[in-house]
Biopython code that builds the backbone (N, CA, C, O; Angstrom):
import numpy as np
from Bio.PDB.StructureBuilder import StructureBuilder

atoms = [
    (1, "UNK", "N", (114.136, 180.255, 108.161)),
    (1, "UNK", "CA", (114.757, 178.978, 108.188)),
    (1, "UNK", "C", (116.106, 179.086, 107.428)),
    (1, "UNK", "O", (117.127, 178.570, 107.885)),
    (2, "UNK", "N", (116.087, 179.735, 106.317)),
    (2, "UNK", "CA", (117.368, 179.895, 105.534)),
    (2, "UNK", "C", (118.393, 180.672, 106.308)),
    (2, "UNK", "O", (119.568, 180.304, 106.309)),
    (3, "UNK", "N", (117.996, 181.718, 106.958)),
    (3, "UNK", "CA", (118.955, 182.563, 107.750)),
    (3, "UNK", "C", (119.477, 181.683, 108.861)),
    (3, "UNK", "O", (120.672, 181.707, 109.155)),
    (4, "UNK", "N", (118.660, 180.952, 109.449)),
    (4, "UNK", "CA", (119.183, 180.065, 110.550)),
    (4, "UNK", "C", (120.253, 179.110, 110.031)),
    (4, "UNK", "O", (121.271, 178.901, 110.691)),
    (5, "UNK", "N", (120.036, 178.550, 108.888)),
    (5, "UNK", "CA", (120.951, 177.608, 108.254)),
    (5, "UNK", "C", (122.241, 178.295, 107.865)),
    (5, "UNK", "O", (123.327, 177.734, 108.017)),
    (6, "UNK", "N", (122.118, 179.534, 107.355)),
    (6, "UNK", "CA", (123.365, 180.361, 107.073)),
    (6, "UNK", "C", (124.195, 180.623, 108.299)),
    (6, "UNK", "O", (125.418, 180.489, 108.276)),
    (7, "UNK", "N", (123.506, 181.010, 109.406)),
    (7, "UNK", "CA", (124.194, 181.227, 110.727)),
    (7, "UNK", "C", (124.878, 179.903, 111.159)),
    (7, "UNK", "O", (126.046, 179.920, 111.546)),
    (8, "UNK", "N", (124.203, 178.827, 111.099)),
    (8, "UNK", "CA", (124.800, 177.533, 111.539)),
    (8, "UNK", "C", (126.041, 177.215, 110.686)),
    (8, "UNK", "O", (127.030, 176.723, 111.229)),
    (9, "UNK", "N", (126.021, 177.479, 109.381)),
    (9, "UNK", "CA", (127.157, 177.257, 108.549)),
    (9, "UNK", "C", (128.287, 178.200, 108.992)),
    (9, "UNK", "O", (129.432, 177.756, 109.086)),
    (10, "UNK", "N", (128.011, 179.473, 109.266)),
    (10, "UNK", "CA", (129.050, 180.435, 109.639)),
    (10, "UNK", "C", (129.722, 180.071, 110.925)),
    (10, "UNK", "O", (130.910, 180.349, 111.094)),
    (11, "UNK", "N", (129.004, 179.454, 111.848)),
    (11, "UNK", "CA", (129.692, 179.154, 113.124)),
    (11, "UNK", "C", (130.128, 177.644, 113.147)),
    (11, "UNK", "O", (130.558, 177.153, 114.190)),
    (12, "UNK", "N", (130.017, 176.929, 112.023)),
    (12, "UNK", "CA", (130.577, 175.629, 111.989)),
    (12, "UNK", "C", (129.695, 174.467, 112.363)),
    (12, "UNK", "O", (130.137, 173.319, 112.413)),
    (13, "UNK", "N", (128.466, 174.770, 112.619)),
    (13, "UNK", "CA", (127.602, 173.648, 112.989)),
    (13, "UNK", "C", (127.143, 172.785, 111.806)),
    (13, "UNK", "O", (126.910, 171.588, 111.971)),
    (14, "UNK", "N", (127.016, 173.368, 110.648)),
    (14, "UNK", "CA", (126.646, 172.652, 109.460)),
    (14, "UNK", "C", (127.782, 172.512, 108.508)),
    (14, "UNK", "O", (128.593, 173.427, 108.366)),
    (15, "UNK", "N", (127.859, 171.413, 107.865)),
    (15, "UNK", "CA", (128.871, 171.158, 106.818)),
    (15, "UNK", "C", (128.195, 171.359, 105.506)),
    (15, "UNK", "O", (127.005, 171.060, 105.406)),
    (16, "UNK", "N", (128.849, 171.836, 104.501)),
    (16, "UNK", "CA", (128.296, 171.901, 103.227)),
    (16, "UNK", "C", (127.964, 170.530, 102.603)),
    (16, "UNK", "O", (128.756, 169.588, 102.635)),
    (17, "UNK", "N", (126.786, 170.481, 102.052)),
    (17, "UNK", "CA", (126.328, 169.137, 101.451)),
    (17, "UNK", "C", (126.473, 169.229, 99.933)),
    (17, "UNK", "O", (126.566, 170.315, 99.362)),
    (18, "UNK", "N", (126.491, 168.021, 99.280)),
    (18, "UNK", "CA", (126.630, 168.067, 97.828)),
    (18, "UNK", "C", (125.407, 168.698, 97.111)),
    (18, "UNK", "O", (125.556, 169.353, 96.080)),
    (19, "UNK", "N", (124.214, 168.490, 97.669)),
    (19, "UNK", "CA", (123.084, 169.024, 96.965)),
    (19, "UNK", "C", (122.439, 170.224, 97.793)),
    (19, "UNK", "O", (121.549, 170.930, 97.317)),
    (20, "UNK", "N", (122.934, 170.386, 99.004)),
    (20, "UNK", "CA", (122.431, 171.501, 99.872)),
    (20, "UNK", "C", (123.464, 172.574, 100.086)),
    (20, "UNK", "O", (124.473, 172.336, 100.749)),
    (21, "UNK", "N", (123.241, 173.729, 99.550)),
    (21, "UNK", "CA", (124.217, 174.781, 99.683)),
    (21, "UNK", "C", (124.590, 175.102, 101.171)),
    (21, "UNK", "O", (125.730, 175.381, 101.542)),
    (22, "UNK", "N", (123.506, 175.029, 101.960)),
    (22, "UNK", "CA", (123.780, 175.399, 103.347)),
    (22, "UNK", "C", (124.110, 174.137, 104.200)),
    (22, "UNK", "O", (124.443, 174.249, 105.380)),
    (23, "UNK", "N", (124.017, 173.033, 103.625)),
    (23, "UNK", "CA", (124.400, 171.720, 104.364)),
    (23, "UNK", "C", (123.201, 171.291, 105.157)),
    (23, "UNK", "O", (122.130, 171.898, 105.179)),
    (24, "UNK", "N", (123.485, 170.180, 105.810)),
    (24, "UNK", "CA", (122.454, 169.621, 106.749)),
    (24, "UNK", "C", (122.918, 169.872, 108.164)),
    (24, "UNK", "O", (124.116, 169.893, 108.445)),
    (25, "UNK", "N", (121.983, 170.057, 109.030)),
    (25, "UNK", "CA", (122.346, 170.244, 110.397)),
    (25, "UNK", "C", (121.136, 170.598, 111.240)),
    (25, "UNK", "O", (120.018, 170.339, 110.794)),
    (26, "UNK", "N", (121.278, 171.173, 112.433)),
    (26, "UNK", "CA", (120.186, 171.448, 113.231)),
    (26, "UNK", "C", (119.146, 172.429, 112.613)),
    (26, "UNK", "O", (119.475, 173.311, 111.819)),
    (27, "UNK", "N", (117.907, 172.221, 113.017)),
    (27, "UNK", "CA", (116.810, 173.106, 112.553)),
    (27, "UNK", "C", (116.284, 173.777, 113.750)),
    (27, "UNK", "O", (116.486, 173.266, 114.851)),
    (28, "UNK", "N", (115.612, 174.901, 113.634)),
    (28, "UNK", "CA", (114.976, 175.549, 114.780)),
    (28, "UNK", "C", (114.210, 174.584, 115.627)),
    (28, "UNK", "O", (114.332, 174.607, 116.852)),
    (29, "UNK", "N", (113.403, 173.711, 114.999)),
    (29, "UNK", "CA", (112.579, 172.790, 115.696)),
    (29, "UNK", "C", (113.412, 171.886, 116.523)),
    (29, "UNK", "O", (112.954, 171.518, 117.604)),
    (30, "UNK", "N", (114.653, 171.460, 116.118)),
    (30, "UNK", "CA", (115.492, 170.621, 116.840)),
    (30, "UNK", "C", (115.841, 171.286, 118.201)),
    (30, "UNK", "O", (115.858, 170.622, 119.238)),
    (31, "UNK", "N", (116.114, 172.590, 118.171)),
    (31, "UNK", "CA", (116.472, 173.312, 119.405)),
    (31, "UNK", "C", (115.279, 173.376, 120.362)),
    (31, "UNK", "O", (115.447, 173.295, 121.579)),
    (32, "UNK", "N", (114.109, 173.519, 119.819)),
    (32, "UNK", "CA", (112.864, 173.585, 120.646)),
    (32, "UNK", "C", (112.668, 172.241, 121.277)),
    (32, "UNK", "O", (112.384, 172.159, 122.472)),
    (33, "UNK", "N", (112.814, 171.155, 120.496)),
    (33, "UNK", "CA", (112.670, 169.834, 121.058)),
    (33, "UNK", "C", (113.661, 169.566, 122.183)),
    (33, "UNK", "O", (113.310, 168.990, 123.213)),
    (34, "UNK", "N", (114.924, 169.998, 121.968)),
    (34, "UNK", "CA", (115.931, 169.766, 122.982)),
    (34, "UNK", "C", (115.588, 170.543, 124.243)),
    (34, "UNK", "O", (115.737, 170.019, 125.347)),
    (35, "UNK", "N", (115.142, 171.751, 124.104)),
    (35, "UNK", "CA", (114.724, 172.514, 125.230)),
    (35, "UNK", "C", (113.602, 171.876, 126.095)),
    (35, "UNK", "O", (113.660, 171.826, 127.323)),
    (36, "UNK", "N", (112.578, 171.395, 125.352)),
    (36, "UNK", "CA", (111.437, 170.756, 126.016)),
    (36, "UNK", "C", (111.901, 169.485, 126.748)),
    (36, "UNK", "O", (111.538, 169.276, 127.905)),
    (37, "UNK", "N", (112.718, 168.619, 126.068)),
    (37, "UNK", "CA", (113.116, 167.403, 126.681)),
    (37, "UNK", "C", (114.062, 167.691, 127.907)),
    (37, "UNK", "O", (113.895, 167.060, 128.951)),
    (38, "UNK", "N", (115.011, 168.598, 127.797)),
    (38, "UNK", "CA", (115.859, 168.876, 128.947)),
    (38, "UNK", "C", (115.077, 169.453, 130.101)),
    (38, "UNK", "O", (115.390, 169.175, 131.259)),
    (39, "UNK", "N", (114.071, 170.245, 129.815)),
    (39, "UNK", "CA", (113.279, 170.871, 130.974)),
    (39, "UNK", "C", (112.522, 169.766, 131.613)),
    (39, "UNK", "O", (112.476, 169.707, 132.842)),
    (40, "UNK", "N", (111.903, 168.853, 130.840)),
    (40, "UNK", "CA", (111.068, 167.740, 131.429)),
    (40, "UNK", "C", (111.946, 166.860, 132.273)),
    (40, "UNK", "O", (111.568, 166.507, 133.390)),
    (41, "UNK", "N", (113.130, 166.486, 131.767)),
    (41, "UNK", "CA", (114.031, 165.529, 132.458)),
    (41, "UNK", "C", (114.417, 166.242, 133.732)),
    (41, "UNK", "O", (114.390, 165.597, 134.780)),
    (42, "UNK", "N", (114.773, 167.505, 133.740)),
    (42, "UNK", "CA", (115.195, 168.207, 134.919)),
    (42, "UNK", "C", (114.064, 168.232, 135.935)),
    (42, "UNK", "O", (114.331, 168.025, 137.119)),
    (43, "UNK", "N", (112.865, 168.464, 135.559)),
    (43, "UNK", "CA", (111.661, 168.499, 136.424)),
    (43, "UNK", "C", (111.472, 167.130, 137.064)),
    (43, "UNK", "O", (111.235, 167.025, 138.268)),
    (44, "UNK", "N", (111.583, 166.048, 136.223)),
    (44, "UNK", "CA", (111.396, 164.665, 136.798)),
    (44, "UNK", "C", (112.477, 164.424, 137.830)),
    (44, "UNK", "O", (112.172, 163.871, 138.887)),
    (45, "UNK", "N", (113.702, 164.798, 137.593)),
    (45, "UNK", "CA", (114.771, 164.552, 138.461)),
    (45, "UNK", "C", (114.740, 165.341, 139.725)),
    (45, "UNK", "O", (115.210, 164.887, 140.768)),
    (46, "UNK", "N", (114.185, 166.528, 139.640)),
    (46, "UNK", "CA", (114.001, 167.392, 140.824)),
    (46, "UNK", "C", (112.714, 166.919, 141.626)),
    (46, "UNK", "O", (112.476, 167.392, 142.737)),
    (47, "UNK", "N", (112.010, 166.111, 141.119)),
    (47, "UNK", "CA", (110.782, 165.641, 141.851)),
    (47, "UNK", "C", (109.617, 166.538, 141.804)),
    (47, "UNK", "O", (108.728, 166.473, 142.653)),
    (48, "UNK", "N", (109.604, 167.440, 140.751)),
    (48, "UNK", "CA", (108.516, 168.356, 140.594)),
    (48, "UNK", "C", (107.275, 167.649, 140.100)),
    (48, "UNK", "O", (107.335, 166.539, 139.572)),
    (49, "UNK", "N", (106.184, 168.294, 140.275)),
    (49, "UNK", "CA", (104.881, 167.827, 139.861)),
    (49, "UNK", "C", (104.820, 168.219, 138.382)),
    (49, "UNK", "O", (104.426, 169.340, 138.059)),
    (50, "UNK", "N", (105.202, 167.318, 137.492)),
    (50, "UNK", "CA", (105.270, 167.587, 136.036)),
    (50, "UNK", "C", (103.853, 167.905, 135.459)),
    (50, "UNK", "O", (103.715, 168.765, 134.589)),
    (51, "UNK", "N", (102.809, 167.197, 135.960)),
    (51, "UNK", "CA", (101.529, 167.456, 135.558)),
    (51, "UNK", "C", (101.053, 168.884, 135.820)),
    (51, "UNK", "O", (100.276, 169.427, 135.035)),
    (52, "UNK", "N", (101.514, 169.503, 136.925)),
    (52, "UNK", "CA", (101.161, 170.891, 137.295)),
    (52, "UNK", "C", (102.019, 171.836, 136.462)),
    (52, "UNK", "O", (101.543, 172.903, 136.077)),
    (53, "UNK", "N", (103.217, 171.493, 136.184)),
    (53, "UNK", "CA", (104.166, 172.428, 135.441)),
    (53, "UNK", "C", (103.956, 172.350, 133.914)),
    (53, "UNK", "O", (104.157, 173.341, 133.212)),
    (54, "UNK", "N", (103.560, 171.200, 133.412)),
    (54, "UNK", "CA", (103.459, 171.074, 131.941)),
    (54, "UNK", "C", (102.615, 172.160, 131.216)),
    (54, "UNK", "O", (102.978, 172.571, 130.113)),
    (55, "UNK", "N", (101.527, 172.617, 131.805)),
    (55, "UNK", "CA", (100.740, 173.584, 131.076)),
    (55, "UNK", "C", (101.543, 174.984, 130.806)),
    (55, "UNK", "O", (101.347, 175.718, 129.837)),
    (56, "UNK", "N", (102.443, 175.197, 131.809)),
    (56, "UNK", "CA", (103.344, 176.392, 131.723)),
    (56, "UNK", "C", (104.282, 176.189, 130.497)),
    (56, "UNK", "O", (104.441, 177.072, 129.654)),
    (57, "UNK", "N", (104.848, 175.067, 130.451)),
    (57, "UNK", "CA", (105.821, 174.774, 129.369)),
    (57, "UNK", "C", (105.155, 174.736, 128.058)),
    (57, "UNK", "O", (105.649, 175.301, 127.082)),
    (58, "UNK", "N", (104.008, 174.065, 128.007)),
    (58, "UNK", "CA", (103.211, 174.036, 126.799)),
    (58, "UNK", "C", (102.836, 175.385, 126.281)),
    (58, "UNK", "O", (102.888, 175.636, 125.077)),
    (59, "UNK", "N", (102.448, 176.281, 127.202)),
    (59, "UNK", "CA", (102.083, 177.667, 126.715)),
    (59, "UNK", "C", (103.444, 178.403, 126.260)),
    (59, "UNK", "O", (103.460, 179.144, 125.277)),
    (60, "UNK", "N", (104.455, 178.173, 126.957)),
    (60, "UNK", "CA", (105.707, 178.913, 126.605)),
    (60, "UNK", "C", (106.191, 178.596, 125.218)),
    (60, "UNK", "O", (106.658, 179.478, 124.498)),
    (61, "UNK", "N", (106.072, 177.203, 124.794)),
    (61, "UNK", "CA", (106.486, 176.843, 123.473)),
    (61, "UNK", "C", (105.457, 176.997, 122.408)),
    (61, "UNK", "O", (105.689, 176.722, 121.231)),
    (62, "UNK", "N", (104.252, 177.464, 122.868)),
    (62, "UNK", "CA", (103.260, 177.739, 121.846)),
    (62, "UNK", "C", (102.262, 176.695, 121.503)),
    (62, "UNK", "O", (101.504, 176.897, 120.555)),
    (63, "UNK", "N", (102.190, 175.531, 122.231)),
    (63, "UNK", "CA", (101.206, 174.551, 121.992)),
    (63, "UNK", "C", (99.843, 175.064, 122.481)),
    (63, "UNK", "O", (99.730, 175.723, 123.515)),
    (64, "UNK", "N", (98.850, 174.742, 121.713)),
    (64, "UNK", "CA", (97.475, 175.156, 122.035)),
    (64, "UNK", "C", (96.927, 174.146, 123.166)),
    (64, "UNK", "O", (96.202, 174.538, 124.081)),
    (65, "UNK", "N", (97.321, 172.876, 123.023)),
    (65, "UNK", "CA", (96.764, 171.829, 123.967)),
    (65, "UNK", "C", (97.901, 171.187, 124.611)),
    (65, "UNK", "O", (98.877, 170.867, 123.933)),
    (66, "UNK", "N", (97.855, 170.964, 125.919)),
    (66, "UNK", "CA", (98.920, 170.346, 126.683)),
    (66, "UNK", "C", (99.163, 168.934, 126.183)),
    (66, "UNK", "O", (100.284, 168.442, 126.306)),
    (67, "UNK", "N", (98.158, 168.253, 125.619)),
    (67, "UNK", "CA", (98.330, 166.920, 125.069)),
    (67, "UNK", "C", (99.406, 166.901, 124.004)),
    (67, "UNK", "O", (100.071, 165.881, 123.822)),
    (68, "UNK", "N", (99.596, 168.015, 123.286)),
    (68, "UNK", "CA", (100.541, 168.134, 122.291)),
    (68, "UNK", "C", (101.983, 168.113, 122.897)),
    (68, "UNK", "O", (102.932, 167.689, 122.238)),
    (69, "UNK", "N", (102.104, 168.538, 124.052)),
    (69, "UNK", "CA", (103.378, 168.601, 124.748)),
    (69, "UNK", "C", (103.689, 167.262, 125.443)),
    (69, "UNK", "O", (104.851, 166.911, 125.647)),
    (70, "UNK", "N", (102.609, 166.515, 125.805)),
    (70, "UNK", "CA", (102.840, 165.088, 126.363)),
    (70, "UNK", "C", (103.551, 164.158, 125.424)),
    (70, "UNK", "O", (104.177, 163.170, 125.808)),
    (71, "UNK", "N", (103.410, 164.563, 124.056)),
    (71, "UNK", "CA", (104.050, 163.698, 123.071)),
    (71, "UNK", "C", (105.583, 163.520, 123.301)),
    (71, "UNK", "O", (106.175, 162.490, 122.981)),
    (72, "UNK", "N", (106.169, 164.581, 123.866)),
    (72, "UNK", "CA", (107.626, 164.532, 124.089)),
    (72, "UNK", "C", (108.040, 163.390, 125.035)),
    (72, "UNK", "O", (109.081, 162.753, 124.867)),
    (73, "UNK", "N", (107.151, 163.157, 126.064)),
    (73, "UNK", "CA", (107.380, 162.074, 127.060)),
    (73, "UNK", "C", (107.376, 160.742, 126.312)),
    (73, "UNK", "O", (108.212, 159.898, 126.634)),
    (74, "UNK", "N", (106.528, 160.497, 125.371)),
    (74, "UNK", "CA", (106.485, 159.282, 124.720)),
    (74, "UNK", "C", (107.601, 159.130, 123.707)),
    (74, "UNK", "O", (108.042, 158.019, 123.414)),
    (75, "UNK", "N", (108.049, 160.243, 123.181)),
    (75, "UNK", "CA", (109.029, 160.179, 122.077)),
    (75, "UNK", "C", (110.491, 160.009, 122.512)),
    (75, "UNK", "O", (111.374, 159.677, 121.721)),
    (76, "UNK", "N", (110.700, 160.261, 123.841)),
    (76, "UNK", "CA", (112.119, 160.210, 124.353)),
    (76, "UNK", "C", (112.192, 159.081, 125.415)),
    (76, "UNK", "O", (111.555, 159.193, 126.462)),
    (77, "UNK", "N", (112.956, 158.003, 125.158)),
    (77, "UNK", "CA", (113.020, 156.914, 126.151)),
    (77, "UNK", "C", (113.321, 157.261, 127.576)),
    (77, "UNK", "O", (112.753, 156.667, 128.492)),
    (78, "UNK", "N", (114.198, 158.207, 127.785)),
    (78, "UNK", "CA", (114.519, 158.599, 129.178)),
    (78, "UNK", "C", (113.380, 159.258, 129.817)),
    (78, "UNK", "O", (113.124, 159.004, 130.994)),
    (79, "UNK", "N", (112.656, 160.106, 129.123)),
    (79, "UNK", "CA", (111.500, 160.743, 129.675)),
    (79, "UNK", "C", (110.366, 159.695, 130.007)),
    (79, "UNK", "O", (109.694, 159.773, 131.035)),
    (80, "UNK", "N", (110.208, 158.719, 129.065)),
    (80, "UNK", "CA", (109.218, 157.658, 129.308)),
    (80, "UNK", "C", (109.582, 156.837, 130.554)),
    (80, "UNK", "O", (108.714, 156.440, 131.332)),
    (81, "UNK", "N", (110.905, 156.592, 130.722)),
    (81, "UNK", "CA", (111.295, 155.819, 131.901)),
    (81, "UNK", "C", (111.059, 156.568, 133.172)),
    (81, "UNK", "O", (110.566, 156.013, 134.154)),
    (82, "UNK", "N", (111.426, 157.891, 133.155)),
    (82, "UNK", "CA", (111.222, 158.690, 134.322)),
    (82, "UNK", "C", (109.732, 158.833, 134.746)),
    (82, "UNK", "O", (109.388, 158.797, 135.927)),
    (83, "UNK", "N", (108.873, 158.995, 133.711)),
    (83, "UNK", "CA", (107.505, 159.122, 133.911)),
    (83, "UNK", "C", (106.889, 157.775, 134.528)),
    (83, "UNK", "O", (106.037, 157.750, 135.416)),
    (84, "UNK", "N", (107.434, 156.720, 133.941)),
    (84, "UNK", "CA", (106.933, 155.348, 134.431)),
    (84, "UNK", "C", (107.382, 155.163, 135.898)),
    (84, "UNK", "O", (106.588, 154.683, 136.707)),
    (85, "UNK", "N", (108.567, 155.511, 136.250)),
    (85, "UNK", "CA", (109.088, 155.352, 137.543)),
    (85, "UNK", "C", (108.252, 156.144, 138.576)),
    (85, "UNK", "O", (107.934, 155.697, 139.678)),
    (86, "UNK", "N", (107.918, 157.419, 138.081)),
    (86, "UNK", "CA", (107.150, 158.194, 139.005)),
    (86, "UNK", "C", (105.670, 157.674, 139.196)),
    (86, "UNK", "O", (105.098, 157.790, 140.280)),
    (87, "UNK", "N", (105.106, 157.119, 138.137)),
    (87, "UNK", "CA", (103.781, 156.515, 138.191)),
    (87, "UNK", "C", (103.794, 155.329, 139.129)),
    (87, "UNK", "O", (102.881, 155.148, 139.935)),
    (88, "UNK", "N", (104.875, 154.493, 139.015)),
    (88, "UNK", "CA", (105.007, 153.318, 139.921)),
    (88, "UNK", "C", (105.137, 153.696, 141.305)),
    (88, "UNK", "O", (104.489, 153.070, 142.143)),
    (89, "UNK", "N", (105.955, 154.719, 141.677)),
    (89, "UNK", "CA", (106.098, 155.168, 143.051)),
    (89, "UNK", "C", (104.712, 155.658, 143.574)),
    (89, "UNK", "O", (104.324, 155.329, 144.695)),
    (90, "UNK", "N", (103.985, 156.436, 142.762)),
    (90, "UNK", "CA", (102.673, 156.951, 143.179)),
    (90, "UNK", "C", (101.745, 155.808, 143.434)),
    (90, "UNK", "O", (101.023, 155.829, 144.430)),
    (91, "UNK", "N", (101.723, 154.787, 142.568)),
    (91, "UNK", "CA", (100.806, 153.656, 142.784)),
    (91, "UNK", "C", (101.140, 152.917, 144.073)),
    (91, "UNK", "O", (100.215, 152.526, 144.785)),
    (92, "UNK", "N", (102.386, 152.708, 144.410)),
    (92, "UNK", "CA", (102.810, 152.033, 145.590)),
    (92, "UNK", "C", (102.417, 152.792, 146.814)),
    (92, "UNK", "O", (102.005, 152.195, 147.808)),
    (93, "UNK", "N", (102.536, 154.144, 146.771)),
    (93, "UNK", "CA", (102.105, 154.948, 147.865)),
    (93, "UNK", "C", (100.568, 154.919, 148.140)),
    (93, "UNK", "O", (100.117, 155.026, 149.280)),
    (94, "UNK", "N", (99.824, 154.772, 147.072)),
    (94, "UNK", "CA", (98.375, 154.750, 147.134)),
    (94, "UNK", "C", (97.799, 153.431, 147.607)),
    (94, "UNK", "O", (96.663, 153.365, 148.076)),
    (95, "UNK", "N", (98.611, 152.365, 147.476)),
    (95, "UNK", "CA", (98.109, 151.020, 147.848)),
    (95, "UNK", "C", (98.479, 150.674, 149.231)),
    (95, "UNK", "O", (98.143, 149.590, 149.707)),
]
sb = StructureBuilder()
sb.init_structure("model")
sb.init_model(0)
sb.init_chain("A")
sb.init_seg("    ")
for serial, (resi, resn, name, xyz) in enumerate(atoms, 1):
    if name == "N":
        sb.init_residue(resn, " ", resi, " ")
    sb.init_atom(name, np.array(xyz, "f"), 0.0, 1.0, " ", f" {name:<3s}", serial, name[0])
structure = sb.get_structure()
């Protein structure tokens, strides 16, 4: 974590903070979160079967349970909206 912070400072992503030598800025977890969210948004927009694809993404990022990856859908408003729209379309087709 410290080395990541040093690199971020060196490339100008982090500014020095008054109490933090390496400053505040992105963390490795932030990059992982962005990767997952961007991937899920892309899949929804492409019309992919996210339920089928999610176990692959879950494994790739190291989650033991797919349910841990579903959290991202609830945490990001755009993903929640896209998932809801897909569920509504499926329900209309089924009725």
